[in-house]
PAZAPA-4460 file (N, C-alpha, C; in steps of 0.05 Angstrom, whole numbers, plus 32768, in hexadecimal, padded with zeros to 4 digits):
% residues 252
    n_x    n_y    n_z   ca_x   ca_y   ca_z    c_x    c_y    c_z   seq   type   mol
   8A48   87C0   88DF   8A2E   87B1   88E0   8A18   87BF   88D2     1      M     A
   8A16   87DA   88D6   8A01   87EA   88CA   8A03   87E9   88AC     2      T     A
   8A1C   87EB   88A1   8A21   87EA   8885   8A19   87CE   8879     3      L     A
   8A1F   87B9   8888   8A18   879E   887F   89FA   879A   887E     4      L     A
   89EC   87A4   8892   89CF   87A2   8893   89C3   87B2   887C     5      I     A
   89CD   87CA   8877   89C4   87DB   8861   89C7   87CC   8846     6      A     A
   89DE   87C0   8842   89E4   87B2   8829   89D1   879A   8826     7      F     A
   89CC   878C   883C   89BA   8775   883C   899E   877E   8834     8      Y     A
   8994   8794   8840   897A   879E   883B   8977   87A7   881D     9      I     A
   898C   87B3   8814   898C   87BC   87F7   898A   87A3   87E4    10      F     A
   8998   878E   87EA   8997   8776   87D9   897B   8769   87DB    11      I     A
   8970   8768   87F4   8955   875E   87F7   8942   876E   87E6    12      V     A
   8945   8788   87E6   8933   8799   87D6   8936   8794   87B9    13      G     A
   894E   8790   87AF   8952   8789   8793   8944   8770   878B    14      L     A
   8947   875B   879C   893B   8741   8797   891C   8743   8796    15      V     A
   8912   8750   87AC   88F5   8754   87AD   88EA   8765   8796    16      L     A
   88FB   8778   878E   88F3   8789   8778   88EF   877A   875F    17      G     A
   88FF   8765   875B   88FC   8753   8743   88E0   8745   8745    18      S     A
   88D9   873C   875D   88BF   872F   8760   88A8   8743   875D    19      F     A
   88AD   875B   8767   8898   8770   8764   8892   8775   8747    20      F     A
   88A7   8775   8736   88A4   8778   8719   8891   8762   870E    21      N     A
   8895   874A   8717   8885   8734   870E   8867   8738   8716    22      V     A
   8863   8740   872F   8848   8745   8739   883B   875C   8729    23      V     A
   884A   8771   8725   883F   8789   8717   8838   8784   86FA    24      A     A
   8847   8772   86ED   8842   876C   86D1   882F   8755   86CC    25      L     A
   882D   8743   86DF   881C   872C   86DB   87FF   872F   86E6    26      R     A
   87FD   873C   86FD   87E2   873E   8709   87CE   874D   86F7    27      V     A
   87D6   8764   86EB   87C4   8771   86D9   87BD   8760   86C0    28      P     A
   87CF   874F   86B8   87C9   873D   86A1   87BB   8723   86A9    29      A     A
   87B3   8722   86C4   87A4   870B   86CF   87B4   86F2   86CC    30      K     A
   87CF   86F3   86D2   87E0   86DC   86D0   87EA   86D6   86ED    31      Q     A
   87F2   86BD   86F0   87FC   86B5   870A   8818   86C1   870E    32      S     A
   881E   86C8   8727   8839   86D4   872D   884D   86BD   8732    33      V     A
   8844   86A4   8732   8856   868E   8737   885C   867E   871E    34      I     A
   8847   8677   8710   884A   8667   86F7   883E   8676   86E0    35      N     A
   884A   8674   86C8   8862   8665   86C2   887B   8674   86CC    36      P     A
   8893   8668   86CC   88AB   8675   86D4   88B2   868C   86C1    37      P     A
   88C2   869E   86C9   88CA   86B6   86B8   88D6   86AC   869E    38      S     A
   88CE   86B9   8688   88D8   86B2   866E   88D8   86CB   865D    39      A     A
   88E6   86CB   8648   88E7   86E1   8635   88CC   86E3   8627    40      C     A
   88BE   86F9   8628   88A4   86FC   861C   88A4   86F9   85FE    41      P     A
   88BB   86FC   85F1   88BD   86FB   85D4   88C3   86DE   85CA    42      K     A
   88D8   86D2   85D4   88E0   86B7   85CA   88D7   86A2   85DD    43      C     A
   88CE   86A8   85F5   88C3   8694   8608   88D8   8684   8616    44      G     A
   88F2   868A   8613   8907   867B   8620   8905   8680   863E    45      T     A
   8906   866A   864E   8905   866C   866B   891E   867A   8675    46      K     A
   891B   868D   8687   8932   869B   8691   893F   868B   86A8    47      L     A
   895A   868B   86A8   8969   867D   86BB   8973   8691   86D2    48      T     A
   8980   8686   86E5   898B   8698   86FA   899C   86AE   86EF    49      F     A
   89AB   86A8   86DB   89BD   86BB   86CD   89AD   86D3   86C3    50      R     A
   8994   86CE   86BB   8984   86E4   86B0   8974   86F3   86C5    51      D     A
   8973   86E9   86DD   8961   86F4   86F1   896F   8702   8708    52      L     A
   8989   8708   8706   8997   8716   871A   898F   8734   8718    53      I     A
   8982   873F   872D   8978   875A   872C   898C   876E   8722    54      P     A
   8984   877F   870F   8994   8794   8703   89AC   878A   86F4    55      V     A
   89BC   8779   8701   89D5   8770   86F4   89D0   8761   86DA    56      I     A
   89BC   874F   86D9   89B6   8740   86C1   89AF   8753   86AA    57      S     A
   899F   8767   86B1   8998   877B   869C   89B0   8789   8691    58      Y     A
   89C3   8791   86A3   89DA   879F   869A   89ED   878E   8688    59      L     A
   89F1   8775   8692   8A03   8763   8683   89F7   875A   8668    60      F     A
   89DC   8759   8666   89D0   8751   864D   89CA   876A   863C    61      S     A
   89D2   8781   8645   89CE   879C   8637   89B1   87A0   8631    62      R     A
   89A0   8798   8644   8983   879D   8641   8975   878D   862C    63      G     A
   8981   8775   8625   8975   8765   8611   8973   8747   861A    64      K     A
   8961   8738   860E   895F   871C   8613   8978   870F   8608    65      C     A
   8985   86FD   8617   899E   86F0   860D   8998   86DD   85F6    66      R     A
   897F   86D5   85F3   8979   86C1   85DE   896F   86CD   85C4    67      H     A
   895D   86E0   85C5   8952   86EC   85AD   8958   8709   85A9    68      C     A
   8967   8715   85BC   8970   8731   85BA   8959   8745   85BB    69      Q     A
   8942   873C   85C4   892B   874F   85C7   8932   8762   85DF    70      T     A
   892B   877B   85DC   8930   878E   85F1   891F   8788   860A    71      K     A
   892B   878A   8622   891D   8786   863A   8915   87A1   8645    72      V     A
   88FD   87A4   864F   88F3   87BE   865A   8905   87C8   8670    73      S     A
   890B   87E2   866F   891B   87EE   8683   890D   87EF   869F    74      I     A
   88F3   87EA   869E   88E4   87E9   86B7   88EE   87D2   86CA    75      L     A
   88F8   87BD   86BF   8901   87A7   86D0   8918   87B0   86E2    76      Y     A
   892E   87B9   86D7   8945   87C1   86E9   893D   87DA   86FA    77      P     A
   892D   87EC   86EF   8925   8804   86FE   8914   87FC   8716    78      L     A
   8902   87E9   8713   88F1   87E1   8729   8902   87D3   873E    79      G     A
   8915   87C3   8736   8926   87B5   8749   8938   87CA   8759    80      E     A
   8944   87DC   874A   8955   87EF   8756   8946   8802   8769    81      L     A
   892E   880A   8760   891E   881C   8771   8917   880E   878B    82      A     A
   8910   87F5   8789   8908   87E6   87A2   8921   87E4   87B5    83      T     A
   8938   87DD   87AA   8950   87DB   87BA   8957   87F5   87C8    84      G     A
   8956   880A   87B9   895D   8825   87C4   8948   882E   87D9    85      L     A
   892F   8829   87D4   891B   8831   87E6   891B   8820   8800    86      L     A
   8921   8806   87FD   8925   87F5   8815   893C   8801   8826    87      F     A
   8952   8808   8818   8969   8813   8826   8961   882E   8833    88      L     A
   8952   883E   8825   8948   8858   8831   8938   8853   884A    89      W     A
   8926   883F   884A   8915   8839   8861   8928   8832   8879    90      V     A
   893C   8822   8874   894E   881A   8889   895D   8833   8894    91      Y     A
   8966   8843   8883   8975   885C   888C   8963   886F   8899    92      M     A
   8949   8871   8891   8937   8885   889B   8928   887C   88B4    93      H     A
   8920   8862   88B5   890F   8858   88CA   891E   8845   88DC    94      V     A
   8932   8837   88D2   8941   8824   88E1   8932   8809   88E1    95      G     A
   8939   87F7   88F3   892B   87DE   88F5   8918   87E0   890D    96      I     A
   88FF   87E7   8906   88EA   87EB   8919   88D0   87E0   890E    97      T     A
   88BB   87E2   891E   88A1   87DA   8914   8898   87EC   88FD    98      G     A
   889F   8805   88FE   8898   8817   88E9   88A5   8810   88CF    99      E     A
   88BD   8804   88D0   88CB   87FC   88B8   88BB   87E7   88A8   100      S     A
   88AB   87D6   88B7   889A   87C3   88A9   8884   87D2   8898   101      L     A
   887A   87E7   88A4   8867   87F7   8897   8873   8804   887E   102      V     A
   888A   8810   8881   8898   881D   886B   889F   880A   8854   103      A     A
   88AA   87F3   885B   88B2   87E0   8847   889A   87D5   8838   104      L     A
   8884   87D1   8846   886B   87C8   8838   8861   87DD   8826   105      T     A
   8862   87F7   882F   8859   880D   881E   886B   880F   8805   106      L     A
   8885   880C   8808   8897   880D   87F1   888F   87F6   87DD   107      V     A
   888A   87DF   87E8   8884   87C8   87D7   886B   87CE   87C6   108      S     A
   8856   87D8   87D3   883E   87DF   87C4   8843   87F4   87AE   109      L     A
   8851   8809   87B5   8855   881F   87A3   8867   8817   878B   110      L     A
   887A   8806   878F   888A   87FC   8778   8879   87EC   8765   111      V     A
   8868   87DA   8771   8857   87C9   8760   8843   87D9   8750   112      I     A
   8836   87EC   875D   8822   87FC   874E   882E   880F   873A   113      I     A
   8847   8818   873F   8855   8829   872C   885B   881A   8713   114      T     A
   8867   8802   8716   886D   87F2   86FE   8854   87EB   86EE   115      V     A
   8840   87E3   86FE   8826   87DB   86F1   8819   87F2   86E1   116      S     A
   8818   880A   86EE   880C   8821   86E1   881B   882A   86C9   117      D     A
   8836   882A   86CB   8846   8831   86B4   8843   881D   869C   118      L     A
   883F   8804   86A3   883D   87EF   868F   8821   87ED   8683   119      S     A
   880C   87EF   8693   87F0   87EB   868B   87DE   8802   868F   120      Y     A
   87E8   8817   869C   87D6   882D   86A5   87C0   8822   86B6   121      M     A
   87C7   8811   86C9   87B4   8803   86DA   87C0   87FE   86F5   122      L     A
   87B0   8804   870A   87B8   87FD   8726   87A5   87E6   872E   123      I     A
   87AE   87CE   872E   879C   87B7   8732   878E   87B7   874D   124      P     A
   8775   87B1   874D   8766   87AE   8766   8771   8797   8778   125      N     A
   877A   8782   876B   8784   876B   877A   879C   8773   878A   126      K     A
   87AD   8784   8780   87C5   878C   878F   87BC   879D   87A8   127      I     A
   87AA   87AF   87A3   87A1   87C1   87BA   8792   87B1   87CF   128      L     A
   8782   879D   87C6   8773   878D   87D9   8785   877C   87EB   129      I     A
   879C   8774   87E0   87AF   8764   87F0   87BD   8776   8805   130      V     A
   87C5   878F   87FC   87D4   87A0   880E   87C3   87AE   8823   131      F     A
   87AA   87B4   881D   8799   87C4   882F   8797   87B8   884B   132      F     A
   878F   879F   884D   878C   8793   8868   87A8   8790   8876   133      P     A
   87BD   878D   8867   87D8   878C   8872   87DE   87A6   8880   134      I     A
   87D8   87BC   8872   87DE   87D7   887D   87CD   87DC   8896   135      F     A
   87B4   87D3   8896   87A2   87D7   88AD   87AE   87C9   88C5   136      I     A
   87B7   87B0   88C1   87C3   87A1   88D7   87DD   87AE   88E1   137      V     A
   87EE   87B7   88CE   8807   87C3   88D5   8802   87DE   88E4   138      L     A
   87EF   87EE   88DC   87E9   8807   88E9   87DD   8802   8905   139      R     A
   87CF   87EC   8908   87C4   87E5   8922   87DB   87DD   8935   140      F     A
   87EE   87CF   892B   8805   87C6   893B   8819   87DD   8940   141      L     A
   881C   87EE   892B   8830   8804   892C   8822   881D   8924   142      F     A
   8814   882A   8936   8803   8841   8930   8811   885B   8929   143      P     A
   882B   885C   892C   883A   8874   8925   8833   888B   8938   144      G     A
   8835   88A4   892E   8831   88BB   893F   8816   88C9   893A   145      D     A
   8803   88BB   892E   87E9   88C7   8929   87D3   88B6   8937   146      Q     A
   87BC   88C3   893C   87A5   88B5   8947   8799   88A3   8932   147      A     A
   878A   888F   893B   877F   887B   8928   876C   8888   8914   148      W     A
   875E   889D   891D   874A   88AA   890B   8757   88BA   88F5   149      W     A
   8771   88C1   88F8   877F   88CF   88E3   8784   88BC   88CB   150      S     A
   8789   88A3   88D1   878D   888F   88BC   8773   8889   88AD   151      Y     A
   875D   8888   88BD   8743   8883   88B1   873C   889A   889F   152      V     A
   8740   88B3   88A8   873A   88CB   8898   874D   88CC   887F   153      L     A
   8766   88C3   8883   8779   88C3   886E   876F   88B2   8857   154      G     A
   8764   889A   885E   875A   8888   884A   8741   8894   883C   155      A     A
   872F   889D   884C   8715   88A7   8841   8718   88C1   8831   156      V     A
   8726   88D4   883B   8729   88EE   882E   873D   88EB   8817   157      I     A
   8752   88DB   881B   8766   88D7   8806   8759   88CD   87ED   158      G     A
   874A   88B7   87F0   873C   88AB   87D9   8726   88BD   87CF   159      G     A
   8718   88CB   87E1   8702   88DC   87D9   870A   88F3   87C7   160      G     A
   8723   88FE   87CC   872C   8914   87BA   872E   890B   879D   161      I     A
   873A   88F3   8799   873C   88E9   877D   8721   88E3   8771   162      I     A
   870F   88D7   8781   86F5   88D2   8776   86E6   88EB   876E   163      V     A
   86E9   8900   877F   86DC   891A   8778   86E8   8925   875F   164      L     A
   8702   8925   875C   870F   892F   8744   8707   891E   872B   165      I     A
   8705   8904   872F   86FE   88F3   8718   86E1   88F9   870F   166      A     A
   86D0   88FF   8722   86B4   8905   871B   86B2   8920   870D   167      V     A
   86BF   8934   8719   86BE   894F   870E   86CB   8951   86F2   168      L     A
   86E1   8942   86EF   86EF   8943   86D6   86E6   892E   86C2   169      S     A
   86D2   891E   86CA   86C7   890A   86B9   86DC   88F6   86B0   170      R     A
   86EA   88EB   86C2   86FE   88D7   86BC   871B   88E0   86BA   171      G     A
   8720   88F8   86C5   873B   8903   86C3   874F   88F3   86D4   172      G     A
   8745   88E5   86E8   8755   88D3   86F9   8747   88B9   86FC   173      M     A
   8756   88A4   86FF   874B   8889   8701   8744   8881   871D   174      G     A
   8732   886D   8720   872B   8864   8739   8742   8854   8747   175      M     A
   8754   884B   8737   876C   883E   8742   877C   8851   8753   176      G     A
   877E   8869   8749   878C   887E   8759   877D   8883   8773   177      D     A
   8763   8884   8773   8753   888A   878A   8757   8873   879F   178      A     A
   8756   885A   8795   8759   8843   87A6   8775   8842   87B3   179      K     A
   8789   884B   87A3   87A4   884B   87AD   87A6   885F   87C5   180      L     A
   8799   8876   87C2   879A   888A   87D7   878A   8880   87F0   181      L     A
   8776   8870   87EC   8767   8865   8802   877B   8853   8812   182      V     A
   8788   8841   8804   879A   882E   8810   87B1   883D   881F   183      V     A
   87BE   884F   8811   87D5   885E   881C   87CD   8872   8831   184      C     A
   87B4   887D   882E   87AA   888F   8843   87A8   8882   885E   185      G     A
   87A2   8868   885D   87A1   8859   8876   87BC   8854   8883   186      A     A
   87D1   8859   8874   87ED   8856   887E   87F8   8872   8886   187      V     A
   87F3   8886   8875   87FF   88A0   887A   87EF   88B1   888E   188      L     A
   87D5   88AE   888E   87C5   88C0   889F   87BC   88D8   888E   189      G     A
   87A9   88E7   8899   879D   88FD   888A   87B0   8913   8881   190      L     A
   87C1   891F   8893   87D2   8936   888A   87E6   892D   8875   191      P     A
   87F2   8915   8878   8806   890D   8866   87FB   8904   884B   192      H     A
   87E3   88F8   884A   87D8   88F1   8830   87D0   8909   8820   193      I     A
   87C9   891F   882E   87C4   8938   8820   87DD   8943   8814   194      M     A
   87F3   8942   8824   880D   894B   8819   8815   893A   8801   195      V     A
   8811   891F   8803   8817   890D   87EE   8808   8914   87D4   196      A     A
   87EE   891B   87D7   87DE   8922   87C0   87E8   893B   87B2   197      F     A
   87EE   8950   87C3   87F8   8969   87B7   8812   8964   87A9   198      V     A
   8824   8954   87B5   883E   894F   87A9   883A   893F   878F   199      L     A
   8828   892C   878F   8822   891B   8777   8819   892D   8760   200      A     A
   8807   8940   8767   87FD   8953   8751   8814   8963   8745   201      C     A
   8825   896D   8757   883D   897D   874E   884F   896C   873D   202      M     A
   8855   8954   8746   8867   8941   8737   885A   8939   871D   203      I     A
   8840   8933   871D   8832   892B   8705   8832   8942   86F0   204      G     A
   882D   895A   86F9   882D   8971   86E7   8849   8976   86DB   205      S     A
   885E   8973   86EC   8879   8976   86E2   8880   8962   86CD   206      L     A
   8879   8949   86D3   887F   8933   86C0   8870   8936   86A6   207      I     A
   8856   893D   86AA   8845   8940   8692   884F   8957   8681   208      G     A
   8858   896D   868D   8862   8983   867E   887C   897C   866F   209      G     A
   888D   896D   867C   88A6   8965   8670   88A1   8952   8658   210      L     A
   888F   8940   865B   8888   892E   8646   887D   893C   862E   211      L     A
   886C   8950   8633   8862   8961   861D   8878   8971   8610   212      L     A
   8889   897D   8620   889F   898D   8615   88B2   897D   8605   213      L     A
   88B6   8964   860D   88C9   8953   85FE   88BB   8944   85E7   214      L     A
   88A0   8949   85E4   888F   893D   85D0   888E   891E   85D2   215      K     A
   8891   8914   85EB   888E   88F8   85EF   8871   88F0   85F1   216      I     A
   8860   8902   85FB   8843   88FE   85FB   8836   8916   85ED   217      T     A
   881C   8912   85E8   880D   8927   85DB   87F7   8931   85F0   218      K     A
   87EC   8949   85EA   87D8   8954   85FB   87C0   8941   85FC   219      R     A
   87B4   893F   8614   879D   892E   8619   87A4   890F   8618   220      K     A
   87BE   8909   8615   87C6   88ED   8616   87C8   88E4   8633   221      Q     A
   87BA   88CE   863B   87BA   88C6   8657   87D6   88C0   8661   222      P     A
   87DC   88C9   8679   87F6   88C3   8686   87F0   88B7   86A0   223      I     A
   87FD   88A0   86A7   87F8   8893   86C1   87FE   88A5   86D8   224      P     A
   87EC   88A8   86EB   87F0   88B9   8702   87FB   88A9   871A   225      F     A
   87F8   888E   8718   8801   887E   872F   881E   8883   8737   226      G     A
   8832   8884   8724   884C   8889   872C   8851   88A3   873B   227      P     A
   8842   88B9   8733   8844   88D2   8740   8838   88D0   875D   228      S     A
   8822   88C2   875F   8817   88BD   877A   882B   88AE   878C   229      L     A
   8837   8899   877F   8849   8888   878F   8860   889A   8799   230      A     A
   886C   88AA   8789   8881   88BC   8791   8879   88D0   87A6   231      L     A
   8862   88DC   87A2   8857   88EF   87B5   8852   88E1   87D0   232      G     A
   8847   88C9   87D0   8841   88BA   87E8   885B   88B4   87F7   233      I     A
   8870   88AC   87E8   8889   88A4   87F5   8897   88BC   8801   234      M     A
   8896   88D3   87F3   88A2   88EB   87FD   8893   88F5   8817   235      I     A
   8879   88F4   8816   8869   88FD   882C   886D   88EB   8844   236      S     A
   886F   88D0   883F   8873   88BE   8855   888D   88C4   8863   237      Y     A
   88A2   88CA   8854   88BC   88CE   8860   88C0   88EA   886C   238      G     A
   88B4   88FE   885E   88BB   891A   8864   88A2   892C   8868   239      Y     A
   888B   891F   8868   8872   892F   8869   8870   8940   8882   240      G     A
   8878   8935   8899   8877   8945   88B2   8888   895E   88B1   241      S     A
   88A0   895B   88A7   88B2   8972   88A4   88A7   8986   8891   242      D     A
   889B   897D   887B   888F   8990   8868   8878   899E   8873   243      M     A
   8867   8991   8883   8850   899E   888F   8859   89B3   88A4   244      I     A
   886E   89AC   88B4   8879   89BF   88C8   8884   89D7   88BA   245      K     A
   8893   89D2   88A4   889F   89E9   8895   888A   89FC   888A   246      A     A
   8874   89EF   8880   885E   89FF   8874   8851   8A10   888A   247      Y     A
   884C   8A04   88A1   883F   8A13   88B6   8851   8A29   88C2   248      L     A
   886B   8A24   88C1   887E   8A39   88CA   887D   8A51   88B7   249      T     A
   887A   8A4B   889D   8879   8A61   8889   8860   8A72   888D   250      L     A
   884A   8A64   8895   8831   8A72   8899   8832   8A84   88B2   251      L     A
   8847   8A7F   88C3   884B   8A90   88D9   8843   8A85   88F4   252      G     A
***
């Protein structure tokens, strides 16, 4: 039964991941997420069920439109697969509890903003505005193991750090990153959002260094920080408490 539930949750994640791709790509372009139906951006051919099976359609079409052979962005299957795997991780890590609703909603937000930031270098306000009140309600219903003021401070200080860096560096970080930490700080709480930020900086530096080393980007070329924040937030949500305990143990 556990295996069956896990498989079901993974499939649900794949399907929702496909929808999250639509949201991530259409909202920044100020388009409806409902109409028009999905179509090839090159030839305009309306996509059928055969073209919309998460991950599988991409593999069978070899990453190309069946009609005009235009390459399809790898972000589509990656977004779907990431959502499916993260939904599965939530089930294995949290189980079916009230907290799992918090975790699944957090995954949904992070997948959407990652795809959006990679595509447009933008974290849309509309996305954050939709998720913020949902997180507040969920944290009220399922407060976790922290006091309410920890979530308030997580939002205020989490966003404040990015704002301070943006001001001091004169635009080195975007306000979208700050708003994302405000929203997620209200979910993770103060200690975990700080861990998330440190992890994001480490991940961002590593990715930036690799891109420079491989000559994929140039110095001073802007690199979206949202994906690094998303990864740091997810790691901190799942393992932040253990990391904090390990760090305090090292300090003696």
